[in-house]
C-alpha positions in Angstrom: -12.7 57.2 50.6 -9.8 55.8 52.5 -6.6 58.0 52.6 -3.3 57.4 54.4 -4.7 54.4 56.1 -2.5 51.4 57.1 -4.3 48.1 56.7 -2.5 44.8 57.6 -4.3 41.8 56.2 -3.9 38.3 57.6 -6.9 36.8 55.8 -9.3 39.2 54.1 -12.0 38.8 51.4 -13.5 41.7 49.6 -16.5 40.8 47.6 -18.1 43.1 45.0 -21.0 42.5 42.6 -20.2 42.4 38.8 -22.3 45.5 38.3 -20.1 47.5 40.7 -16.8 48.9 39.4 -14.1 47.3 41.6 -12.0 47.6 44.7 -10.8 51.2 44.3 -7.9 52.7 46.2 -8.1 56.5 46.1 -5.1 57.3 48.2 -4.7 54.8 51.0 -1.5 53.0 51.8 -2.6 49.4 51.6 -0.4 46.6 53.0 -0.8 42.9 52.7 1.6 41.4 55.2 3.7 38.2 54.8 1.4 35.3 54.9 -1.7 37.4 54.4 -4.3 37.1 51.7 -6.4 39.7 49.9 -9.1 38.1 47.8 -11.3 40.0 45.5 -14.2 37.8 44.3 -15.7 38.2 40.8 -14.3 41.7 40.3 -11.3 43.8 39.9 -8.8 46.1 41.7 -7.8 49.6 40.7 -5.0 51.3 42.5 -5.9 54.8 41.5 -3.9 56.7 44.0 -1.7 55.7 46.8 0.3 52.5 47.5 -0.5 48.8 47.3 2.4 47.0 49.1 2.0 43.3 48.9 4.1 40.8 50.8 1.5 38.1 50.8 -0.9 36.9 48.2 -3.5 39.0 46.3 -6.1 37.0 44.4 -8.3 39.0 42.0 -11.1 37.5 39.9 -10.9 40.3 37.4 -8.4 42.8 36.2 -5.7 44.7 38.1 -5.2 48.3 37.1 -2.3 50.3 38.6 -2.4 54.1 38.3 -0.1 54.8 41.2 2.4 52.4 42.9 2.3 48.6 43.5 5.3 47.1 45.2 6.1 43.8 46.9 8.6 41.5 48.4 8.3 37.7 47.7 4.7 38.2 47.0 2.1 36.9 44.5 -0.6 38.7 42.6 -2.9 36.2 40.9 -5.5 37.5 38.5 -8.0 36.2 36.0 -8.4 39.5 34.1 -6.1 41.9 32.4 -2.9 43.4 33.8 -3.1 47.2 33.2 -0.1 49.2 34.4 -0.2 53.0 34.0 2.3 53.9 36.7 4.9 52.2 38.9 5.2 48.5 39.6 8.2 47.2 41.5 8.2 43.6 42.8 11.3 41.9 44.4 11.3 38.1 44.0 7.6 38.4 43.4 5.2 36.6 41.0 2.4 37.9 38.8 0.3 34.9 37.9 -2.2 35.3 35.1 -4.7 32.4 35.4 -7.5 33.5 33.1 -8.3 33.0 29.4 -7.7 35.8 26.9 -5.8 38.2 29.1 -4.0 41.4 28.2 -0.7 42.7 29.4 -1.4 46.3 28.8 -1.4 49.9 30.1 0.5 53.0 29.2 3.7 52.0 31.1 5.8 49.0 30.4 6.0 46.6 33.3 9.1 45.0 34.6 7.8 41.8 36.1 10.2 40.0 38.5 8.6 36.6 37.7 5.6 36.2 35.3 3.6 33.0 35.1 1.1 32.5 32.2 -1.3 29.9 33.5 -4.8 28.7 32.7 -4.0 26.1 30.1 -3.7 26.4 26.3 -4.8 30.1 26.3 -3.5 33.3 24.7 -2.1 36.2 26.7 -1.6 39.3 24.5 0.7 42.3 25.0 -0.4 45.8 24.0 3.0 47.4 25.0 6.6 46.3 25.4 7.1 44.2 28.6 10.1 42.9 30.5 10.8 40.0 32.9 13.8 40.3 35.1 13.5 36.9 36.7 11.6 33.9 35.4 9.1 33.8 32.5 6.9 30.7 32.9 4.9 30.1 29.7 3.4 26.8 31.0 1.0 25.9 28.1 0.0 29.4 27.1 0.8 31.4 24.0 2.2 34.8 24.7 1.3 37.0 21.8 3.6 40.0 21.9 1.8 41.5 18.8 4.2 44.1 17.4 5.8 44.6 20.8 8.8 43.1 22.5 9.0 40.7 25.5 12.4 41.1 27.0 13.7 38.5 29.4 16.5 40.6 31.0 17.5 37.7 33.3 20.7 36.4 31.6 20.4 32.9 33.2 19.8 30.4 30.3 17.0 28.7 32.3 15.1 32.0 32.8 12.3 30.8 30.4 10.3 27.8 31.5 7.6 26.0 29.5 5.5 22.9 29.0 4.0 23.5 25.5 3.8 27.3 25.7 5.5 29.6 23.2 5.8 33.2 22.2 4.3 34.6 19.0 4.8 38.0 17.4 3.7 40.2 14.5 5.7 42.9 12.6 8.9 43.6 14.4 7.6 42.2 17.6 9.8 39.5 19.2 10.9 37.5 22.2 14.3 39.0 23.3 16.8 37.5 25.8 19.8 39.0 27.5 22.9 36.8 27.6 26.2 36.9 29.4 27.6 33.4 29.0 28.7 31.0 26.2 25.7 28.9 26.9 22.6 27.8 24.9 19.7 30.3 25.1 16.5 28.8 23.9 13.8 30.9 22.2 10.4 29.0 22.2 8.8 30.9 19.4 5.9 30.1 17.0 3.5 31.8 14.6 0.4 33.5 16.1 -2.7 31.4 16.5 -4.7 34.6 15.5 -3.5 33.9 11.9 -4.5 30.2 11.8 -3.0 27.1 13.2 0.2 27.9 15.0 3.6 26.6 13.8 6.0 26.2 16.6 9.6 26.5 15.3 12.1 27.6 18.0 15.6 29.1 17.7 18.7 28.8 19.9 21.5 31.2 20.3 24.8 30.2 21.9 27.0 33.3 22.2 30.8 32.9 21.6 31.7 34.6 24.9 30.5 36.0 28.2 30.0 39.6 27.0 26.5 41.2 27.4 24.3 40.7 24.4 20.6 40.8 23.6 19.2 38.6 20.9 15.6 38.5 19.6 13.4 36.1 17.6 10.1 36.0 15.8 8.8 33.0 13.8 6.8 33.6 10.7 4.6 30.9 9.2 4.2 30.8 5.4 6.2 31.6 2.2 8.6 34.5 2.7 8.0 35.4 -1.0 4.6 36.8 0.1 6.4 39.3 2.3 8.8 40.4 -0.4 11.6 37.9 0.2 11.5 35.6 -2.9 12.5 32.1 -1.9 13.3 31.3 -5.5 16.2 33.9 -5.6 19.4 32.9 -3.9 23.2 33.0 -4.4 25.2 30.2 -6.2 25.9 28.4 -2.9 22.2 27.6 -2.3 19.8 25.6 -4.3 16.6 26.0 -2.3 15.1 28.1 0.5 12.4 26.8 2.8 9.0 28.1 1.6 7.1 27.0 4.7 8.4 29.4 7.4 11.2 31.8 8.2 12.4 33.9 11.1 13.3 37.4 12.2 16.6 37.3 14.1 17.7 40.4 16.0 20.9 41.4 17.7 20.1 44.6 19.5 22.9 44.8 22.2 26.5 43.7 22.1 28.8 42.5 19.3 29.4 38.8 20.1 29.0 36.2 17.4 26.8 33.2 18.2 26.0 29.8 17.0 22.5 30.0 15.6 20.4 26.8 15.6 17.2 26.4 13.7 14.7 23.7 14.7 12.4 21.9 12.2 10.4 18.8 11.7 12.0 16.7 8.9 8.7 14.8 8.5 6.7 17.9 7.7 9.2 20.5 6.7 11.6 18.3 4.6 15.3 18.0 5.0 17.7 21.0 5.2 21.4 21.5 5.6 22.0 25.2 5.6 20.6 28.6 6.5 20.0 31.6 4.3 19.9 35.4 5.1 18.0 37.8 2.9 20.3 40.8 2.4 20.3 44.2 0.7 21.4 42.5 -2.5 17.8 41.2 -2.8 18.5 37.5 -2.6 19.0 34.8 0.0 22.6 34.5 0.9 24.4 31.4 2.2 25.4 31.9 5.8 28.2 29.4 6.0 28.9 25.7 6.6 26.3 24.2 9.0 26.2 21.3 11.4 23.2 19.0 11.4 21.8 17.5 14.6 18.7 17.1 16.7 17.2 18.4 19.9 13.9 19.3 21.6 12.2 16.7 19.5 13.3 18.4 16.2 16.0 18.2 13.6 18.5 21.0 13.7 20.7 23.1 11.5 23.4 25.1 13.3 25.6 27.8 11.8 28.6 28.6 14.0 30.0 32.0 15.0 27.5 34.1 13.0 27.4 37.8 13.5 25.6 39.5 10.6 22.1 40.6 11.7 21.7 43.9 9.9 19.1 42.1 7.7 16.8 40.2 10.0 15.2 37.7 7.7 16.6 34.1 8.0 15.4 30.8 6.7 16.3 27.2 6.4 18.0 26.4 3.1 19.7 23.6 1.2 23.2 24.0 0.0 24.0 23.2 -3.6 26.3 20.2 -3.9 28.4 18.2 -6.4 29.0 14.5 -6.6 31.6 12.2 -8.0 30.3 9.1 -9.7 33.6 7.4 -9.1 36.3 5.8 -11.2 35.6 4.0 -14.5 35.4 0.3 -14.3 37.4 -2.0 -16.6 35.8 -5.4 -17.0 35.7 -8.2 -19.4 32.4 -9.4 -20.7 30.5 -11.3 -18.0 32.6 -9.9 -15.2 30.8 -8.1 -12.3 32.1 -4.9 -10.9 30.7 -2.3 -8.5 30.4 1.5 -8.8 31.6 3.5 -5.8 30.4 7.1 -6.0 31.5 9.8 -3.6 28.5 11.6 -2.1 29.0 13.7 1.0 27.1 16.3 3.1 23.8 15.5 1.3 20.7 15.1 3.5 18.8 11.9 2.7 20.2 11.4 -0.8 18.1 9.5 -3.4 20.1 7.8 -6.1 19.0 7.3 -9.8 21.2 5.5 -12.3 20.6 5.7 -16.0 20.5 3.6 -18.1 19.4 0.7 -16.0 21.0 -1.8 -18.4 23.3 -4.4 -16.8 22.7 -2.9 -13.3 21.7 -5.0 -10.3 19.7 -2.0 -9.0 19.1 1.5 -10.3 18.3 3.3 -7.1 21.1 2.1 -4.7 24.3 4.0 -4.1 26.8 1.3 -5.1 25.2 -1.0 -7.7 26.8 -4.1 -9.1 27.2 -4.0 -12.9 27.8 -6.9 -15.3 28.1 -5.3 -18.7 28.4 -7.1 -22.1 29.4 -3.9 -23.8 31.0 -0.6 -22.8 28.3 1.7 -21.3 28.3 5.3 -20.0 26.1 5.7 -16.8 24.7 8.9 -15.4 24.2 9.1 -11.6 21.6 11.7 -10.4 21.5 12.4 -6.7 18.6 14.3 -5.2 18.6 15.5 -1.5 15.7 15.9 0.9 15.0 19.5 -0.2 14.7 18.5 -3.9 18.2 19.8 -4.9 20.1 17.5 -7.3 23.5 17.0 -8.9 24.8 14.5 -11.5 28.0 12.9 -12.8 28.9 10.2 -15.3 31.0 7.0 -15.1 31.9 4.3 -17.6 31.9 0.5 -17.4 34.5 -0.4 -20.0 34.3 -3.9 -21.4 37.8 -5.1 -22.3 38.6 -8.0 -24.6 39.3 -11.3 -22.9 43.0 -11.1 -23.7 46.2 -10.7 -21.8 46.9 -7.0 -21.5 50.6 -6.2 -21.1 52.4 -2.9 -21.9 55.1 -2.8 -24.6 57.3 -0.5 -22.5 57.7 0.7 -18.9 59.8 3.3 -17.1 60.9 2.4 -13.6 62.1 5.9 -12.6 60.0 6.4 -9.5 57.7 9.0 -10.8 54.6 6.9 -10.0 53.7 6.4 -13.7 54.2 3.1 -15.4 57.0 2.1 -12.9 56.1 -1.6 -12.9 55.7 -4.1 -15.7 52.6 -6.1 -15.0 49.3 -7.0 -16.7 46.3 -4.6 -16.7 43.8 -7.5 -16.4 41.5 -7.8 -13.4 40.1 -11.1 -14.5 43.1 -13.5 -14.1 42.4 -16.7 -12.4 45.8 -18.3 -12.9 49.1 -16.5 -13.8 52.8 -17.1 -14.1 55.2 -14.6 -15.7 58.9 -15.0 -16.5 61.2 -12.2 -17.8 64.5 -12.8 -19.5 67.3 -10.5 -20.5 69.1 -10.7 -23.9 71.5 -13.3 -22.6 68.7 -15.6 -21.6 69.0 -15.0 -17.9 65.8 -15.2 -15.8 65.6 -11.7 -14.2 62.1 -11.9 -12.7 59.3 -14.4 -12.1 56.0 -14.1 -10.3 52.6 -15.9 -9.9 50.9 -12.8 -8.7 49.5 -10.5 -11.4 49.5 -7.6 -9.1 53.2 -7.9 -8.5 55.2 -6.3 -11.3 58.9 -6.1 -12.2 60.6 -2.9 -11.2 63.5 -3.2 -13.5 65.9 -4.5 -10.8 68.0 -7.7 -11.2 70.4 -8.9 -8.5 70.0 -5.6 -6.6 71.0 -3.7 -9.7 68.9 -1.4 -11.8 68.9 -2.7 -15.4 69.7 -0.3 -18.2 67.6 0.6 -21.2 66.9 -2.4 -23.3 64.5 -5.0 -24.6 63.5 -8.0 -22.4 61.5 -11.1 -23.3 58.5 -12.1 -21.3 56.7 -15.5 -21.2 53.2 -15.8 -19.5 51.1 -18.8 -18.7 47.6 -17.6 -17.7 43.9 -18.3 -17.5 41.1 -15.7 -17.2 37.8 -16.3 -15.3 36.1 -17.0 -18.6 38.7 -19.5 -20.0 38.3 -23.3 -19.8 42.1 -23.9 -20.0 45.4 -22.1 -19.7 46.8 -20.0 -22.5 50.5 -19.4 -23.2 51.9 -16.1 -24.7 55.2 -14.4 -25.1 56.5 -11.1 -26.2 59.0 -8.2 -25.7 59.0 -5.2 -23.4 61.3 -2.2 -23.6 62.7 -0.8 -20.3 63.1 3.0 -20.6 65.2 5.2 -18.2 
């Protein structure tokens, strides 16, 4: 056995047969100098006792097991087998590159990797213990399965996690955690484990409200939360539906800062959502507050701002209950066409249904034209992308084809009946003259929307009866009609 032996490698290959155990250090101080290579072909390395100090590149076609001390400066350890750390690993600006297939990140001691790259294509790397990355975690195209453990990225730079199609999956209370110290967007590329079937990639983003130190964590769970005891059919009055396809565990383990929480989803496969729900100790899903809808990372997004209640960790996309206003009643004469103008806001992909369909130009459009021959009450039903609905009624009132003038008006400035004018909306021609009791012409107009305000020669007229004469024609009349009558001015 080698003990207390200094070895400086510039280019060194150690080849062992698969039947042999491995390259075994039983107490030597082994150094790989800057620019040097240590290559172990088709086998593994066990640092059982002593020091392995790497400042170059160590390539191992097998596992690396550390039972003593591994250190390095700007070095690379590249392995195709498992990483097993049972003692002390300290790398400064170093990389551990895992290039094999189903590799484990294991051992009895958690490893603090400076930089960790999970290479080898669309493969799964699995944790058997909590792990940490203090520099960059490069997922590439791999799935990092933390199992019930935590992967903590303690580097608080927002870009500390890099990926192509890679993601982090977890079970139980396992999670991907990130340290933060800025009011920037911190992305959590999380999905459901492939070990449970086809993975569902649904990430989360936290944007802290300030620069205080915080640690947030995420796990994505595929499937109906009801099966885990969080019934998606039970929610408060502000919600009308909770996503039955997936949900999240969201943790806030360090710090007190609120954060914008963004959920990502596929509208084409997950449906449309406009809110978030949090399962709390009252045993139902609770509305987490007004959300902003958007898009990013190829997904649709729902963002709840300044949220800071993570005592209960179950969160899901939801749809907020809503109300609609079918709009003002229409007053029409027979054969006249009007248009309904409902007020529908903050509804994701609304679908409109008008009943009855009688006299309507369309029954599934938001603002249908209507040409009634009789007064009809219509019901508007609006359904959103999540299947939530609300309804309201509106009338199309058919008025007689007559001149509609009030018998009194009160021009006192209260906004009610201040003008004397016709209520008709179907006048094609119009001329109105108003006379006082001495026969003086006090007002005349050809505009049916212009009414008399009770003023003559810049003086407000007192209470009394005035005579009106109107020459008019409606849209349905073939010729003009003449009418006269009285109106009482009230003060």
